[in-house]
N, C-alpha and C positions, 0 to 999 in steps of 0.2 A: 504493501498501500504507498503510496505516495504521501496520504496525508497523514503530516511527521506534528508530536504534540508536543509543542515548547516549552523548555523548561524557564524561559522565565519572558517578561515584556507581554504587551495585552492578550496574545492569546491565552498564555499562561495564566493574568487572574482572570479570564475567562472561565478557562477549564478550571481555576480553583472553586470562581462563584455557584459555575453549574452545580461541580458537586459537590458543596453544601447545600447549595439549594435540593439538589434532588433528597440527601440523606436527610437534609430537615423535616422535605415533606410524605418519607418514607414513617419519621416518625411523629406521623401525622399532625405537622403542618400543614394544614391545606393555603395560605398567602402565600409559603416558599415553596410552595410546589403549586402554585399558580404560576409563577412568577418563572421558575423552573421549564415551565410550559411554554411559556413568553419567547423566552431567552432562548431558549432549544429553538423555541419553529422558526428563528431568523436565524440563524447557526444552518440548521437545516434547507431553507430557501436558497441560501446563498451556494451550498455543498452542492444541491439539485439544479440548481438555476447555471450552475457553472457546465454540470454535464446534460444538461434539457435548452443547449441553448435556442435549439431549434425548433424547440414544443414549449414555451412559456405558457400555454393552457395547461400543459398537464404537470406541472408541474406544483402549486398549491396542491391539490389533489393526489399526492405520493408525499408531499410536507403531512399532510391530513392522516394519510395511512401510516408516515411511519411513528407520528406521534402518538399513536392508537397504542403500537407495536411495541413502541418504549412502553407507553403505557401499560400495556398487559405485563411484558414482562420485563417489568421493571427486580422482580423480585431476583432475575438470575446477574441484576448490575453485579460486579465485583470491587466491589471500596478501592479494594488496593489497585485498580487497573483505571487508565484513562477514559474518564467518561464521555468523551466525543469520539476515542476511536469506536467503543461500547456501539454509543447510538449512530456515524456512519457504517459501521456494521450491518445495522440494520434497517438504514441506509441503501444498501445494497444491495439489501438481499428484496427493497421491496424494488429499487432501479431494474431487478433481473424478475422483477415478478412483472412488471411493464412493459418491460422486452419480450416477455415472452405470449403475454397477452396482445402484442398488437406482429406475430411473424419476429420479432428478432432484425426487425431489415427497418431498423431509425438510423435516424443522422443525430448521434448522441455525441458527443464530445465526452473522450470518455481519454484519463490518462495510460500510458500502456499499460502501466499495472492491472489498474482499476479495467481496461478492455482484456487483460488475458483472465484477471480474475473471474469477469463474470462471464465469458464465452468456460472458461472452465466447473464454472458455479453452471452455467444451466445443460452445460455438455454431462456432468456427472453427475449431478441432479438427476435429468430423463435416465442413462442407466443405470443408478440404484434405482429407484422407484418402476424400471421395466422392470430391472432384477425380482426385486421384493414382489411385484405380482406375479410373478413365472412364479416363486415359490407356493406366495399366500395359492393361485389358482393350480397348483399339482398337487395341491392338499383337497379337491371340492372333485367330487365322484364325475369321471367322465359326464354325464347325462345334464351334468351342472356348466360344467368346467365348456365344452365345447357349445352351448349355447352364448354363453357371454361373452368366450372369444370368436364369434362371429359375427354378434351385433355389436356389443360395445364395444371392442378394440377394434375389427374390421370394418363397423360401420354395416355389416351386411342390416335391411328390412328385414324383418320377422319371416315375411314370406321368402326371402331369399336362405335364409338360413332355417327357414323347415324343409325348402327343395333342397339344400345344398344334405343334410343330415339325416332327412329323413324321417323327422316328427314334426306333427302336425303344431300349426300355427297357439295353438291354444298352450301346447304342450310345453313349445319356447316358450310361450309367456311365463308360463309357472318355473320352468326350468331357471329363467332369469332374476326370475323373483327371489327362491327357493337360494339359487347362487348365489347373489348377489345379501340379504340377508347372512347365509353362510357368512361369508368373507367377512362383513361387518364383525362377527361374535370370532374370528378368527383376529381379527385387526385386534378388538379388546384382548382377548386373551395374550398378546404380545408384551413383550417386557419392555 
């Protein structure tokens, strides 16, 4: 990552102030937490604006998504680590999601490290998700696995899947429904 956390100067003071506000907010001081969110939103806006110069209308949405993620993940912050690095990592994940939603073909200004990191994250996460899904699907009986693969993964219609594997359309619908419920149970059971 090219974003370095300075050890002195105005950025260091901002880092210390944000960290103190967050920790105070986590201790129950709502006014400090509100101030943290206000200042962090300005920091994130600048961070994302540099990367989305050609998409200024999307910056505010990503700032809000990132702030929501920060709020939801605030318990994961390690006070021994730089706060802005933690927040920027979450912002990068939101940027990856944004790229994914748009097919990854957007004009986004990225540092070389950011671009490499984002591309790796997209590729690694997709490969890991495919592997995990394959492992889960392998645990289903063939009568549920195959209809899910055809309709949900390969995009066939119910009638196309029915013709491909010789099950009635209603049997395909039932198998998909039951298979998805079984997958949900398997996911909940995973450690």
